[in-house]
N, C-alpha and C positions, 0 to 999 in steps of 0.2 A: 615722775611716775604718773601723775595726773594727765600729762600731755600724751604719754604713750597709751594710756587707757582710753582717752578720748579719741585717739586716732585708730584704736583697735589693733595695736601692735605691741609686741614685747619691748621691754626697755632696751635690749640690745639693738633692735631694729631702729628705734628712735635715735639712739646715739650714733649708730653707723650712718643713718640717713642725714643727720645734722652735719656730720663731718663730710660726707660726700657732697653736700650742698654748699660747702664752704667756697668762698670766692677765690680760692687758690687751688692748685692742683694737688688734692690730697691723695695720699697712698695709705690705704687702710689694711691692716692685717687683722682679720676678725678673730682668729684663734679657735674657730669652730673645729671640733674633733669628731662630731657625729653628724649623721644625715639630718637629724632633728634640729641641731644647732645651725647647720648650714641653711636649712629651710627657713628658720626664724631670721637669720641674718639677711636672707634674700628679701624679706619684707621691708628692708631698708630702702629698696629702690623706689617704691611709691612714696615713701616718706621724703626721700631726696627730691623727687619731682614736686611734691607739695611745697617744700621750702624754696625750691628754685622759682616757683610761681609766686611765693609770698615772702620775699626777702625781709620785710619788716618783722614778720613773725619769727623768722630765723634769728635775726639780730636780737630781738627781745629775749628769746629763749636762751641764746648763747650768753647774753649779758647776765641772765639770772643764774647761770652755772659758774660764773667767774669765782675763783677762790684765790686768796692771797698766797704767795709762794710759801711763806713760813707755815701757814696752816696746812697747805697741801702736804709738805714734807713731814709735818708732825702727824697728820692723819695716816699717811703712807707708812711711816715707821711703826705705827701701831697695828698694822695688818698682820695677820697670821699667814705666812708663806708656806706653801706645801711643796 
């Protein structure tokens, strides 16, 4: 959240931008269902461009997001699904 705020974008734009800057061919489904969400998602493009120019920052941020598999599935199973 701090990184998103320092870049002046919403969290969704930061996450989408990180994935789009990945060194593989990502395919991203944003899940946007409104014009406002789509506009926010589009803020991912300058984020992507930033991380393409600063791959060390990208790697550091991605490493900080890493979660062990068991913890991921435990957290996910506790989510309320609608």
